[in-house]
N, CA, C and O atoms as a MOPAC input file, in Angstrom:
PM7 MOZYME 1SCF
protein

 N     -6.02200 1   -20.45300 1     3.42300 1
 C     -5.28800 1   -19.26600 1     3.84600 1
 C     -5.84200 1   -18.06300 1     3.07800 1
 O     -6.15100 1   -18.16400 1     1.89100 1
 N     -5.96300 1   -16.93800 1     3.76000 1
 C     -6.50000 1   -15.73800 1     3.15300 1
 C     -5.50200 1   -15.13500 1     2.17100 1
 O     -4.34500 1   -15.55100 1     2.10200 1
 N     -5.97200 1   -14.14900 1     1.41400 1
 C     -5.10900 1   -13.46300 1     0.46900 1
 C     -3.92700 1   -12.81400 1     1.17800 1
 O     -2.78500 1   -12.96300 1     0.74200 1
 N     -4.19300 1   -12.09100 1     2.27400 1
 C     -3.08600 1   -11.46800 1     3.00000 1
 C     -2.13800 1   -12.51800 1     3.56400 1
 O     -0.92900 1   -12.29900 1     3.62900 1
 N     -2.68200 1   -13.64300 1     3.96600 1
 C     -1.83100 1   -14.72600 1     4.44000 1
 C     -0.91200 1   -15.22000 1     3.33800 1
 O      0.27400 1   -15.45500 1     3.56700 1
 N     -1.45900 1   -15.37500 1     2.14800 1
 C     -0.64300 1   -15.79300 1     1.00400 1
 C      0.42400 1   -14.76100 1     0.68900 1
 O      1.56800 1   -15.11300 1     0.40100 1
 N      0.05400 1   -13.48600 1     0.74300 1
 C      0.99800 1   -12.42300 1     0.42200 1
 C      2.12900 1   -12.37700 1     1.42800 1
 O      3.30000 1   -12.32600 1     1.05400 1
 N      1.78300 1   -12.39500 1     2.70000 1
 C      2.83000 1   -12.32000 1     3.70900 1
 C      3.69000 1   -13.57400 1     3.69200 1
 O      4.89100 1   -13.51700 1     3.95300 1
 N      3.07300 1   -14.69900 1     3.38500 1
 C      3.83600 1   -15.93600 1     3.30200 1
 C      4.85800 1   -15.85600 1     2.16800 1
 O      6.00700 1   -16.26600 1     2.33200 1
 N      4.43700 1   -15.33000 1     1.02300 1
 C      5.35100 1   -15.23400 1    -0.11000 1
 C      6.49600 1   -14.27200 1     0.20300 1
 O      7.64800 1   -14.55400 1    -0.12700 1
 N      6.19200 1   -13.14900 1     0.83100 1
 C      7.23800 1   -12.17700 1     1.13500 1
 C      8.15400 1   -12.63200 1     2.25600 1
 O      9.31100 1   -12.21600 1     2.31600 1
 N      7.66300 1   -13.46600 1     3.13000 1
 C      8.49000 1   -13.86700 1     4.26400 1
 C      9.14600 1   -15.22200 1     4.04300 1
 O      9.64100 1   -15.84000 1     4.98500 1
 N      9.14800 1   -15.67900 1     2.80400 1
 C      9.80200 1   -16.94500 1     2.51800 1
 C      9.01800 1   -18.13600 1     3.01500 1
 O      9.59600 1   -19.17300 1     3.34400 1
 N      7.69400 1   -17.99500 1     3.07400 1
 C      6.85500 1   -19.12100 1     3.45100 1
 C      6.52800 1   -19.18900 1     4.92700 1
 O      5.76400 1   -20.06000 1     5.34500 1
 N      7.07800 1   -18.30600 1     5.71900 1
 C      6.84800 1   -18.36300 1     7.15500 1
 C      5.52700 1   -17.72600 1     7.55700 1
 O      4.96500 1   -18.07600 1     8.59500 1
 N      5.01100 1   -16.77900 1     6.73600 1
 C      3.73600 1   -16.14800 1     7.03600 1
 C      3.74700 1   -15.32200 1     8.30300 1
 O      2.70700 1   -15.14800 1     8.93800 1
 N      4.90500 1   -14.81200 1     8.67900 1
 C      5.00200 1   -14.06900 1     9.93700 1
 C      4.88000 1   -12.57100 1     9.70500 1
 O      4.67200 1   -12.11600 1     8.58000 1
 N      5.01400 1   -11.81900 1    10.77900 1
 C      4.87700 1   -10.37100 1    10.69900 1
 C      5.97600 1    -9.73600 1     9.85500 1
 O      5.80300 1    -8.62100 1     9.36400 1
 N      7.10700 1   -10.42600 1     9.67600 1
 C      8.18600 1    -9.87600 1     8.85500 1
 C      7.74500 1    -9.63800 1     7.42500 1
 O      8.08800 1    -8.61200 1     6.83700 1
 N      6.99700 1   -10.55700 1     6.86000 1
 C      6.49900 1   -10.39300 1     5.49700 1
 C      5.49800 1    -9.27100 1     5.41100 1
 O      5.55000 1    -8.46300 1     4.48400 1
 N      4.58500 1    -9.20500 1     6.36400 1
 C      3.59400 1    -8.12900 1     6.38300 1
 C      4.28700 1    -6.79500 1     6.59900 1
 O      3.92400 1    -5.79700 1     5.97700 1
 N      5.28400 1    -6.77200 1     7.47900 1
 C      6.01500 1    -5.53400 1     7.72700 1
 C      6.73700 1    -5.06800 1     6.47400 1
 O      6.76900 1    -3.87100 1     6.18600 1
 N      7.31800 1    -6.00200 1     5.72600 1
 C      7.99900 1    -5.63500 1     4.48400 1
 C      7.01300 1    -5.03100 1     3.49100 1
 O      7.30800 1    -4.02300 1     2.84900 1
 N      5.86300 1    -5.64000 1     3.37200 1
 C      4.85100 1    -5.15900 1     2.44300 1
 C      4.32100 1    -3.79700 1     2.87000 1
 O      4.13900 1    -2.91500 1     2.03000 1
 N      4.07400 1    -3.61600 1     4.15300 1
 C      3.61700 1    -2.32800 1     4.67100 1
 C      4.70900 1    -1.28100 1     4.47500 1
 O      4.41300 1    -0.12800 1     4.16200 1
 N      5.95500 1    -1.66900 1     4.65500 1
 C      7.06800 1    -0.74300 1     4.46300 1
 C      7.14000 1    -0.27000 1     3.00900 1
 O      7.36700 1     0.91300 1     2.75600 1
 N      6.95000 1    -1.18100 1     2.05700 1
 C      6.95700 1    -0.80500 1     0.64700 1
 C      5.78400 1     0.14000 1     0.35600 1
 O      5.94600 1     1.12300 1    -0.36700 1
 N      4.62000 1    -0.15300 1     0.91200 1
 C      3.46800 1     0.73100 1     0.74000 1
 C      3.79300 1     2.11300 1     1.29500 1
 O      3.45600 1     3.12700 1     0.68300 1
 N      4.44800 1     2.15200 1     2.45400 1
 C      4.83700 1     3.42800 1     3.05600 1
 C      5.82200 1     4.19700 1     2.20100 1
 O      5.71400 1     5.41500 1     2.06100 1
 N      6.79000 1     3.48200 1     1.62400 1
 C      7.76000 1     4.12800 1     0.74300 1
 C      7.06900 1     4.71200 1    -0.47800 1
 O      7.40900 1     5.80200 1    -0.93800 1
 N      6.10000 1     3.97900 1    -0.99500 1
 C      5.34800 1     4.43900 1    -2.15200 1
 C      4.56500 1     5.71300 1    -1.81600 1
 O      4.56000 1     6.66900 1    -2.59100 1
 N      3.91100 1     5.71500 1    -0.66600 1
 C      3.15600 1     6.89300 1    -0.22600 1
 C      4.10700 1     8.08000 1    -0.03500 1
 O      3.80100 1     9.20800 1    -0.41900 1
 N      5.25200 1     7.79900 1     0.56100 1
 C      6.23500 1     8.85000 1     0.80400 1
 C      6.72900 1     9.44200 1    -0.51600 1
 O      6.79100 1    10.66300 1    -0.65700 1
 N      7.07800 1     8.59700 1    -1.47500 1
 C      7.56800 1     9.06200 1    -2.77000 1
 C      6.50600 1     9.84500 1    -3.53600 1
 O      6.83200 1    10.74300 1    -4.31300 1
 N      5.24800 1     9.50600 1    -3.31800 1
 C      4.15000 1    10.18100 1    -4.01100 1
 C      3.85900 1    11.54700 1    -3.40400 1
 O      3.09400 1    12.32400 1    -3.97600 1
 N      4.45100 1    11.85000 1    -2.26400 1
 C      4.20100 1    13.12200 1    -1.60300 1
 C      3.19700 1    13.01200 1    -0.48600 1
 O      2.45500 1    13.95800 1    -0.22200 1
 N      3.16200 1    11.87300 1     0.17300 1
 C      2.22400 1    11.65400 1     1.26300 1
 C      0.87000 1    11.18100 1     0.74300 1
 O      0.69900 1    10.93300 1    -0.45000 1
 N     -0.07400 1    11.06200 1     1.64800 1
 C     -1.40600 1    10.57100 1     1.28500 1
 C     -2.04100 1    11.49100 1     0.24900 1
 O     -2.64200 1    11.02400 1    -0.71800 1
 N     -1.90600 1    12.79700 1     0.45500 1
 C     -2.49800 1    13.76800 1    -0.47200 1
 C     -1.89900 1    13.61700 1    -1.87100 1
 O     -2.62700 1    13.65600 1    -2.86300 1
 N     -0.58500 1    13.44500 1    -1.95600 1
 C      0.07900 1    13.27800 1    -3.24700 1
 C     -0.33300 1    11.98200 1    -3.93300 1
 O     -0.56400 1    11.95700 1    -5.14200 1
 N     -0.42400 1    10.90300 1    -3.15300 1
 C     -0.84900 1     9.62800 1    -3.72200 1
 C     -2.28700 1     9.72100 1    -4.21300 1
 O     -2.61500 1     9.23300 1    -5.29400 1
 N     -3.15100 1    10.35700 1    -3.40300 1
 C     -4.54900 1    10.51100 1    -3.80000 1
 C     -4.64800 1    11.28800 1    -5.10300 1
 O     -5.41800 1    10.92400 1    -5.99200 1
 N     -3.87700 1    12.34500 1    -5.21500 1
 C     -3.88100 1    13.15300 1    -6.43200 1
 C     -3.41300 1    12.34000 1    -7.63900 1
 O     -4.01100 1    12.40600 1    -8.71300 1
 N     -2.34500 1    11.58000 1    -7.45000 1
 C     -1.81500 1    10.74600 1    -8.53900 1
 C     -2.84600 1     9.71600 1    -8.98600 1
 O     -3.07000 1     9.53800 1   -10.18300 1
 N     -3.46700 1     9.04600 1    -8.03800 1
 C     -4.46700 1     8.03600 1    -8.38300 1
 C     -5.68600 1     8.66900 1    -9.06000 1
 O     -6.25100 1     8.09200 1    -9.98900 1
 N     -6.09000 1     9.85600 1    -8.59500 1
 C     -7.22000 1    10.54700 1    -9.20900 1
 C     -6.90900 1    10.92800 1   -10.64800 1
 O     -7.76300 1    10.79200 1   -11.52400 1
 N     -5.70600 1    11.39900 1   -10.89800 1
 C     -5.30600 1    11.80200 1   -12.24300 1
 C     -5.34600 1    10.63100 1   -13.22300 1
 O     -5.48100 1    10.83000 1   -14.43000 1
 N     -5.23000 1     9.42700 1   -12.70600 1
 C     -5.17500 1     8.24500 1   -13.56400 1
 C     -6.41400 1     7.36600 1   -13.44300 1
 O     -6.36300 1     6.16500 1   -13.71000 1
 N     -7.52100 1     7.97100 1   -13.03900 1
 C     -8.81000 1     7.27900 1   -13.09000 1
 C     -9.19100 1     6.44900 1   -11.88000 1
 O    -10.18100 1     5.72000 1   -11.93100 1
 N     -8.44200 1     6.53600 1   -10.79600 1
 C     -8.75800 1     5.74400 1    -9.60600 1
 C     -9.22800 1     6.62200 1    -8.44100 1
 O     -9.07200 1     6.25800 1    -7.27500 1
 N     -9.80100 1     7.77600 1    -8.77400 1
 C    -10.24900 1     8.71500 1    -7.75300 1
 C    -11.29800 1     8.14700 1    -6.82300 1
 O    -11.22900 1     8.35600 1    -5.61200 1
 N    -12.28100 1     7.42400 1    -7.37500 1
 C    -13.32700 1     6.85300 1    -6.52000 1
 C    -12.73700 1     5.86500 1    -5.52200 1
 O    -13.12500 1     5.83900 1    -4.35400 1
 N    -11.79400 1     5.05200 1    -5.99800 1
 C    -11.17800 1     4.05300 1    -5.12200 1
 C    -10.41800 1     4.73100 1    -3.99300 1
 O    -10.60900 1     4.38600 1    -2.82700 1
 N     -9.56000 1     5.69000 1    -4.32100 1
 C     -8.74000 1     6.31600 1    -3.28000 1
 C     -9.60700 1     7.12100 1    -2.30900 1
 O     -9.28400 1     7.19700 1    -1.12400 1
 N    -10.68700 1     7.71600 1    -2.78200 1
 C    -11.57800 1     8.43300 1    -1.86700 1
 C    -12.25700 1     7.46900 1    -0.89500 1
 O    -12.52900 1     7.82300 1     0.25200 1
 N    -12.52900 1     6.24400 1    -1.36500 1
 C    -13.12000 1     5.25100 1    -0.45500 1
 C    -12.11800 1     4.83600 1     0.62400 1
 O    -12.51800 1     4.51600 1     1.74300 1
 N    -10.82800 1     4.83800 1     0.30200 1
 C     -9.80700 1     4.47500 1     1.27900 1
 C     -9.67400 1     5.56500 1     2.33600 1
 O     -9.49200 1     5.28600 1     3.52100 1
 N     -9.77100 1     6.82400 1     1.87600 1
 C     -9.63600 1     7.96100 1     2.78700 1
 C    -10.88400 1     8.10200 1     3.65000 1
 O    -10.79000 1     8.37500 1     4.84700 1
 N    -12.04500 1     7.91800 1     3.04300 1
 C    -13.30400 1     8.07000 1     3.76000 1
 C    -13.50900 1     6.99000 1     4.80600 1
 O    -12.67400 1     6.10400 1     4.98200 1
 N    -14.62800 1     7.08200 1     5.49200 1
 C    -14.90000 1     6.15900 1     6.59100 1
 C    -15.64600 1     4.89700 1     6.17800 1
 O    -15.87600 1     4.02600 1     7.01800 1
 N    -16.02800 1     4.77100 1     4.91400 1
 C    -16.76100 1     3.59300 1     4.46800 1
 C    -15.83600 1     2.46100 1     4.07700 1
 O    -14.65000 1     2.45000 1     4.40700 1
 N    -16.41600 1     1.50800 1     3.36400 1
 C    -15.64800 1     0.34600 1     2.90900 1
 C    -14.62400 1     0.76300 1     1.85800 1
 O    -14.86100 1     1.67500 1     1.06600 1
 N    -13.48700 1     0.08100 1     1.86600 1
 C    -12.42700 1     0.35500 1     0.89900 1
 C    -12.71700 1    -0.33400 1    -0.42500 1
 O    -12.94500 1    -1.54300 1    -0.46500 1
 N    -12.70700 1     0.42500 1    -1.49300 1
 C    -12.89100 1    -0.12200 1    -2.83300 1
 C    -11.58600 1    -0.76000 1    -3.28600 1
 O    -10.51200 1    -0.18200 1    -3.11400 1
 N    -11.68100 1    -1.93500 1    -3.85500 1
 C    -10.49100 1    -2.65800 1    -4.31100 1
 C    -10.01300 1    -2.12100 1    -5.65800 1
 O    -10.79400 1    -1.60600 1    -6.45700 1
 N     -8.70300 1    -2.25600 1    -5.88400 1
 C     -8.12800 1    -2.00500 1    -7.20100 1
 C     -7.30000 1    -3.23000 1    -7.55700 1
 O     -6.87800 1    -3.98900 1    -6.68500 1
 N     -7.07700 1    -3.40700 1    -8.84100 1
 C     -6.29200 1    -4.55900 1    -9.28200 1
 C     -4.81100 1    -4.18500 1    -9.36800 1
 O     -4.44200 1    -3.01100 1    -9.41500 1
 N     -3.99900 1    -5.20600 1    -9.38600 1
 C     -2.57000 1    -4.98500 1    -9.57500 1
 C     -2.28500 1    -4.32000 1   -10.91000 1
 O     -1.38200 1    -3.49000 1   -11.01200 1
 N     -3.05100 1    -4.68000 1   -11.93600 1
 C     -2.86400 1    -4.07100 1   -13.25400 1
 C     -3.18600 1    -2.57600 1   -13.21900 1
 O     -2.46800 1    -1.76700 1   -13.80600 1
 N     -4.26800 1    -2.21800 1   -12.52600 1
 C     -4.62500 1    -0.80000 1   -12.41200 1
 C     -3.52100 1    -0.02700 1   -11.70700 1
 O     -3.10900 1     1.03900 1   -12.16600 1
 N     -3.04300 1    -0.56500 1   -10.59000 1
 C     -1.98700 1     0.09900 1    -9.83300 1
 C     -0.71300 1     0.18100 1   -10.65700 1
 O     -0.04800 1     1.21600 1   -10.66200 1
 N     -0.37000 1    -0.87700 1   -11.34000 1
 C      0.83700 1    -0.90200 1   -12.15600 1
 C      0.79700 1     0.18300 1   -13.22800 1
 O      1.80100 1     0.85600 1   -13.45800 1
 N     -0.34500 1     0.36100 1   -13.88400 1
 C     -0.47200 1     1.39800 1   -14.90800 1
 C     -0.24100 1     2.77900 1   -14.32000 1
 O      0.45400 1     3.60000 1   -14.91900 1
 N     -0.82200 1     3.04500 1   -13.14400 1
 C     -0.63800 1     4.33800 1   -12.48500 1
 C      0.82700 1     4.53900 1   -12.11600 1
 O      1.38400 1     5.61400 1   -12.33600 1
 N      1.44200 1     3.51700 1   -11.56100 1
 C      2.84000 1     3.63700 1   -11.13300 1
 C      3.75400 1     3.91600 1   -12.32100 1
 O      4.66500 1     4.73800 1   -12.22900 1
 N      3.51000 1     3.23400 1   -13.42800 1
 C      4.34000 1     3.44400 1   -14.61400 1
 C      4.14100 1     4.83700 1   -15.19100 1
 O      5.11000 1     5.50100 1   -15.55900 1
 N      2.89300 1     5.28500 1   -15.27200 1
 C      2.60400 1     6.60200 1   -15.84100 1
 C      3.11200 1     7.73500 1   -14.96100 1
 O      3.44500 1     8.80900 1   -15.46300 1
 N      3.17200 1     7.50400 1   -13.65500 1
 C      3.58300 1     8.56400 1   -12.73200 1
 C      5.05900 1     8.49000 1   -12.35600 1
 O      5.55700 1     9.36000 1   -11.64100 1
 N      5.76200 1     7.46400 1   -12.82700 1
 C      7.17000 1     7.32600 1   -12.50400 1
 C      7.44200 1     6.72100 1   -11.13800 1
 O      8.58900 1     6.67800 1   -10.69400 1
 N      6.39200 1     6.25200 1   -10.46600 1
 C      6.57400 1     5.65800 1    -9.13400 1
 C      6.92900 1     4.17300 1    -9.19300 1
 O      7.14200 1     3.54500 1    -8.15600 1
 N      6.99300 1     3.61200 1   -10.39800 1
 C      7.31300 1     2.19100 1   -10.52800 1
 C      8.73100 1     1.87700 1   -10.04800 1
 O      9.03300 1     0.72600 1    -9.73300 1
 N      9.59500 1     2.88000 1    -9.99100 1
 C     10.95800 1     2.64100 1    -9.50800 1
 C     10.95600 1     2.21300 1    -8.04600 1
 O     11.81300 1     1.43600 1    -7.62600 1
 N      9.99700 1     2.71600 1    -7.26400 1
 C      9.89800 1     2.31700 1    -5.85600 1
 C      9.64300 1     0.81700 1    -5.77100 1
 O     10.27800 1     0.11300 1    -4.98600 1
 N      8.71000 1     0.33900 1    -6.58200 1
 C      8.36000 1    -1.08200 1    -6.58200 1
 C      9.51600 1    -1.91300 1    -7.11900 1
 O      9.84600 1    -2.95500 1    -6.55300 1
 N     10.12800 1    -1.46500 1    -8.19600 1
 C     11.23800 1    -2.22300 1    -8.77500 1
 C     12.39700 1    -2.35000 1    -7.79300 1
 O     12.98600 1    -3.42300 1    -7.66400 1
 N     12.72700 1    -1.26900 1    -7.10400 1
 C     13.80700 1    -1.31100 1    -6.11000 1
 C     13.45400 1    -2.25000 1    -4.96300 1
 O     14.27400 1    -3.06600 1    -4.54300 1
 N     12.23000 1    -2.13000 1    -4.46200 1
 C     11.80200 1    -2.98100 1    -3.34500 1
 C     11.76800 1    -4.44700 1    -3.75600 1
 O     12.18200 1    -5.32000 1    -2.99300 1
 N     11.27700 1    -4.71700 1    -4.95600 1
 C     11.21300 1    -6.10000 1    -5.43400 1
 C     12.61200 1    -6.70700 1    -5.51100 1
 O     12.81300 1    -7.86900 1    -5.15900 1
 N     13.56700 1    -5.91700 1    -5.97100 1
 C     14.94600 1    -6.39200 1    -6.03900 1
 C     15.50000 1    -6.72200 1    -4.66100 1
 O     16.16500 1    -7.74200 1    -4.48200 1
 N     15.22700 1    -5.86300 1    -3.69200 1
 C     15.70700 1    -6.08500 1    -2.32800 1
 C     15.03600 1    -7.29400 1    -1.68000 1
 O     15.66700 1    -8.03700 1    -0.92900 1
 N     13.74500 1    -7.48200 1    -1.98100 1
 C     12.99300 1    -8.58100 1    -1.37700 1
 C     13.13800 1    -9.89100 1    -2.15300 1
 O     12.75800 1   -10.95400 1    -1.66200 1
 N     13.68500 1    -9.80900 1    -3.35600 1
 C     13.85200 1   -11.00600 1    -4.17200 1
 C     12.54000 1   -11.55000 1    -4.71500 1
 O     12.37200 1   -12.76300 1    -4.84500 1
 N     11.60100 1   -10.64700 1    -5.03600 1
 C     10.32400 1   -11.06900 1    -5.61400 1
 C     10.13300 1   -10.38200 1    -6.95600 1
 O     10.80000 1    -9.39300 1    -7.25900 1
 N      9.22800 1   -10.90900 1    -7.75000 1
 C      8.90800 1   -10.34100 1    -9.04600 1
 C      8.16100 1    -9.02000 1    -8.84700 1
 O      7.23000 1    -8.96000 1    -8.04400 1
 N      8.55900 1    -7.94800 1    -9.57000 1
 C      7.86000 1    -6.66900 1    -9.42100 1
 C      6.35800 1    -6.76500 1    -9.69700 1
 O      5.56400 1    -6.09200 1    -9.04000 1
 N      5.97100 1    -7.58600 1   -10.65100 1
 C      4.54900 1    -7.75100 1   -10.95000 1
 C      3.78500 1    -8.34400 1    -9.78100 1
 O      2.66000 1    -7.93500 1    -9.49200 1
 N      4.40300 1    -9.31400 1    -9.10500 1
 C      3.77000 1    -9.89600 1    -7.91800 1
 C      3.67300 1    -8.87300 1    -6.80200 1
 O      2.66300 1    -8.79700 1    -6.10200 1
 N      4.73600 1    -8.08100 1    -6.63600 1
 C      4.74900 1    -7.08100 1    -5.58200 1
 C      3.66700 1    -6.02600 1    -5.81600 1
 O      3.00700 1    -5.59900 1    -4.86800 1
 N      3.48100 1    -5.60600 1    -7.05400 1
 C      2.42700 1    -4.63100 1    -7.35900 1
 C      1.06300 1    -5.22100 1    -7.03400 1
 O      0.20200 1    -4.52600 1    -6.49400 1
 N      0.85700 1    -6.49000 1    -7.35400 1
 C     -0.40900 1    -7.14500 1    -7.01900 1
 C     -0.66300 1    -7.15400 1    -5.52200 1
 O     -1.79200 1    -6.95600 1    -5.07300 1
 N      0.39000 1    -7.38400 1    -4.75600 1
 C      0.27500 1    -7.38700 1    -3.29700 1
 C      0.02500 1    -5.98000 1    -2.77200 1
 O     -0.77400 1    -5.78000 1    -1.85700 1
 N      0.71000 1    -5.01200 1    -3.35800 1
 C      0.51300 1    -3.62300 1    -2.94200 1
 C     -0.91500 1    -3.15300 1    -3.22500 1
 O     -1.47700 1    -2.36300 1    -2.46700 1
 N     -1.49100 1    -3.64000 1    -4.30900 1
 C     -2.87500 1    -3.26900 1    -4.62100 1
 C     -3.82300 1    -3.75300 1    -3.53100 1
 O     -4.88900 1    -3.17100 1    -3.33400 1
 N     -3.44100 1    -4.81400 1    -2.82000 1
 C     -4.25100 1    -5.32500 1    -1.71800 1
 C     -3.98200 1    -4.57700 1    -0.41300 1
 O     -4.89600 1    -4.38800 1     0.39000 1
 N     -2.73900 1    -4.15100 1    -0.19500 1
 C     -2.34200 1    -3.54000 1     1.06700 1
 C     -2.51300 1    -2.01700 1     1.06000 1
 O     -2.80900 1    -1.42800 1     2.10000 1
 N     -2.33100 1    -1.38100 1    -0.08600 1
 C     -2.39100 1     0.07700 1    -0.15500 1
 C     -3.71000 1     0.64900 1     0.36600 1
 O     -3.68100 1     1.65400 1     1.07800 1
 N     -4.85800 1     0.06000 1     0.04700 1
 C     -6.10400 1     0.60100 1     0.62600 1
 C     -6.08600 1     0.59700 1     2.15700 1
 O     -6.56700 1     1.53900 1     2.78700 1
 N     -5.53400 1    -0.46100 1     2.75200 1
 C     -5.44500 1    -0.54300 1     4.21200 1
 C     -4.48300 1     0.50600 1     4.76200 1
 O     -4.74100 1     1.11400 1     5.80100 1
 N     -3.35900 1     0.71300 1     4.04600 1
 C     -2.37300 1     1.69100 1     4.50100 1
 C     -2.96000 1     3.09800 1     4.48400 1
 O     -2.81500 1     3.84600 1     5.45100 1
 N     -3.62300 1     3.45800 1     3.38600 1
 C     -4.21600 1     4.80000 1     3.29700 1
 C     -5.32300 1     4.94500 1     4.34000 1
 O     -5.43700 1     5.98300 1     4.99200 1
 N     -6.12700 1     3.91400 1     4.49000 1
 C     -7.20400 1     3.92300 1     5.48100 1
 C     -6.61900 1     4.13000 1     6.88500 1
 O     -7.15300 1     4.90300 1     7.68100 1
 N     -5.53200 1     3.43900 1     7.17200 1
 C     -4.85900 1     3.53600 1     8.47200 1
 C     -4.33800 1     4.95200 1     8.72400 1
 O     -4.35700 1     5.43100 1     9.85800 1
 N     -3.87700 1     5.61500 1     7.67100 1
 C     -3.30000 1     6.94900 1     7.78600 1
 C     -4.34800 1     8.06000 1     7.80900 1
 O     -4.02700 1     9.22200 1     8.05600 1
 N     -5.60900 1     7.69300 1     7.54700 1
 C     -6.68200 1     8.69100 1     7.49300 1
 C     -7.84000 1     8.27100 1     8.39800 1
 O     -8.96000 1     8.10000 1     7.91600 1
 N     -7.59500 1     8.10200 1     9.68600 1
 C     -8.63900 1     7.58700 1    10.58300 1
 C     -9.85100 1     8.51600 1    10.71500 1
 O    -10.94000 1     8.06600 1    11.07100 1
 N     -9.66500 1     9.79500 1    10.43100 1
 C    -10.76900 1    10.74600 1    10.54900 1
 C    -11.50300 1    10.96200 1     9.23300 1
 O    -12.37100 1    11.82900 1     9.13600 1
 N    -11.15100 1    10.16700 1     8.21300 1
 C    -11.80700 1    10.30900 1     6.91600 1
 C    -11.32100 1    11.50300 1     6.11500 1
 O    -11.98600 1    11.93100 1     5.17100 1
 N    -10.16700 1    12.04500 1     6.48200 1
 C     -9.58600 1    13.19500 1     5.79300 1
 C     -8.11400 1    12.91900 1     5.50200 1
 O     -7.38800 1    12.39800 1     6.34800 1
 N     -7.68800 1    13.27500 1     4.29900 1
 C     -6.26500 1    13.17200 1     3.98500 1
 C     -5.53200 1    14.28700 1     4.71900 1
 O     -6.00000 1    15.42500 1     4.74100 1
 N     -4.39300 1    13.97400 1     5.31800 1
 C     -3.63100 1    15.02800 1     5.98600 1
 C     -3.26800 1    16.12900 1     5.00100 1
 O     -2.87200 1    15.84600 1     3.87000 1
 N     -3.40000 1    17.38000 1     5.42200 1
 C     -3.06000 1    18.47300 1     4.52100 1
 C     -1.55500 1    18.64300 1     4.48000 1
 O     -0.83200 1    18.17700 1     5.36100 1
 N     -1.10300 1    19.31500 1     3.44700 1
 C      0.32700 1    19.56500 1     3.31100 1
 C      0.97600 1    18.50600 1     2.43400 1
 O      0.33200 1    17.54700 1     2.00900 1
 N      2.24100 1    18.69400 1     2.17700 1
 C      2.97600 1    17.78800 1     1.30300 1
 C      3.45500 1    16.55700 1     2.03700 1
 O      3.00900 1    16.25700 1     3.14500 1
 N      4.36800 1    15.85000 1     1.40300 1
 C      4.89100 1    14.62200 1     1.96200 1
 C      5.86100 1    14.84000 1     3.10000 1
 O      6.29400 1    13.87900 1     3.73600 1
 N      6.21600 1    16.10200 1     3.37100 1
 C      7.17300 1    16.37500 1     4.41400 1
 C      6.71400 1    15.90400 1     5.78100 1
 O      7.54200 1    15.59400 1     6.63800 1
 N      5.39400 1    15.84500 1     6.00000 1
 C      4.88800 1    15.42200 1     7.28500 1
 C      4.69400 1    13.93100 1     7.39400 1
 O      4.26700 1    13.44500 1     8.44100 1
 N      4.99200 1    13.19200 1     6.35200 1
 C      4.78000 1    11.74800 1     6.37100 1
 C      6.02400 1    11.04500 1     6.87600 1
 O      7.13700 1    11.33600 1     6.43800 1
 N      5.83100 1    10.13700 1     7.78300 1
 C      6.91800 1     9.36600 1     8.35900 1
 C      6.47700 1     7.89800 1     8.31200 1
 O      5.33800 1     7.57600 1     8.65000 1
 N      7.37100 1     7.02800 1     7.89700 1
 C      7.01900 1     5.60400 1     7.79200 1
 C      6.52400 1     5.03800 1     9.11400 1
 O      5.76400 1     4.06900 1     9.12500 1
 N      6.94600 1     5.63100 1    10.23300 1
 C      6.50000 1     5.12000 1    11.52700 1
 C      4.99700 1     5.30500 1    11.71800 1
 O      4.39900 1     4.67200 1    12.58800 1
 N      4.38400 1     6.17500 1    10.90600 1
 C      2.94000 1     6.38000 1    10.99400 1
 C      2.17300 1     5.11300 1    10.62000 1
 O      1.00000 1     4.96400 1    10.96100 1
 N      2.84000 1     4.21300 1     9.92500 1
 C      2.21000 1     2.94700 1     9.55400 1
 C      2.46600 1     1.85900 1    10.59500 1
 O      2.09700 1     0.70100 1    10.39800 1
 N      3.09500 1     2.23700 1    11.69200 1
 C      3.34500 1     1.27800 1    12.76100 1
 C      2.05700 1     0.61700 1    13.21500 1
 O      1.03800 1     1.28600 1    13.38500 1
 N      2.09600 1    -0.65700 1    13.40800 1
 C      0.92300 1    -1.39400 1    13.87100 1
 C      0.04200 1    -1.92000 1    12.75300 1
 O     -0.80900 1    -2.77600 1    12.99400 1
 N      0.22900 1    -1.42300 1    11.52600 1
 C     -0.64100 1    -1.88900 1    10.43600 1
 C     -0.38100 1    -3.35300 1    10.11100 1
 O     -1.32500 1    -4.10600 1     9.87200 1
 N      0.87500 1    -3.76700 1    10.10000 1
 C      1.17500 1    -5.18100 1     9.79200 1
 C      0.50400 1    -6.09200 1    10.80500 1
 O     -0.05800 1    -7.12600 1    10.44300 1
 N      0.56100 1    -5.70800 1    12.07400 1
 C     -0.06400 1    -6.52200 1    13.10600 1
 C     -1.58200 1    -6.57500 1    12.92000 1
 O     -2.20200 1    -7.62400 1    13.10100 1
 N     -2.17700 1    -5.42400 1    12.55400 1
 C     -3.62000 1    -5.39000 1    12.28600 1
 C     -3.98600 1    -6.32700 1    11.14600 1
 O     -4.96100 1    -7.07400 1    11.23000 1
 N     -3.19200 1    -6.27900 1    10.07900 1
 C     -3.48000 1    -7.12200 1     8.91600 1
 C     -3.34900 1    -8.60100 1     9.27800 1
 O     -4.15700 1    -9.42500 1     8.84800 1
 N     -2.33600 1    -8.92900 1    10.06300 1
 C     -2.15700 1   -10.32100 1    10.47300 1
 C     -3.26300 1   -10.77000 1    11.42200 1
 O     -3.71800 1   -11.91200 1    11.36400 1
 N     -3.69100 1    -9.85900 1    12.29800 1
 C     -4.78100 1   -10.19100 1    13.21700 1
 C     -6.07800 1   -10.42900 1    12.44300 1
 O     -6.84000 1   -11.34400 1    12.75500 1
 N     -6.31800 1    -9.59900 1    11.43600 1
 C     -7.51500 1    -9.76100 1    10.60200 1
 C     -7.45700 1   -11.08200 1     9.85300 1
 O     -8.47500 1   -11.74500 1     9.65300 1
 N     -6.25200 1   -11.45300 1     9.44300 1
 C     -6.06400 1   -12.69500 1     8.68900 1
 C     -6.39000 1   -13.90600 1     9.55500 1
 O     -6.99900 1   -14.86300 1     9.07800 1
 N     -5.99400 1   -13.87100 1    10.80900 1
 C     -6.17100 1   -15.03000 1    11.66100 1
 C     -7.54100 1   -15.07100 1    12.33800 1
 O     -7.90000 1   -16.06500 1    12.96800 1
 N     -8.30200 1   -13.98100 1    12.20200 1
 C     -9.62500 1   -13.92300 1    12.83800 1
 C    -10.64800 1   -14.75900 1    12.09100 1
 O    -11.81000 1   -14.81800 1    12.49400 1

C-alpha cells in the first residue's frame, strides 16, 4: 500500500476510503485558511526556511517534499499548531502523526490551488475550503494507479 493509502487508511479507521482522504484534505485546507490563504502559507513557510519547497508546490514542476518534523517546527513557531491539535482531537489521532500526514498532503493541496504556477493574490479572504474539492479523489486515484 502506498504512503497516501496508509495515511487515508489510518484516518478512516482502516477503511482506506475517500472519507479519510477528505478529512486530511480538509485539515490541510483549514491550515491554509488559518495561514491567510496560499500566499500567507507560502510566506510563513519561507520565513522558516522552507521557501524552496513551497515555491516548488506553487510552480509547475515537481513538488519538493518536506518532513513532518520540518512542518511541525514551522507550525509551532507560527502558532498554527493549534489547527493541527484541534483537528487531531476531532479525528482521534496523534497530532504528531497528523503533522506527518499533512507534510505529505500539503504539497498536493498547494499545487492543486495554484494550477497556473502562481499563488493567488490577496489575503485569505478569497480562500474557500471548497476550492480543494476533488483533491481527495485525485489522491486516491493516484494511489490506486
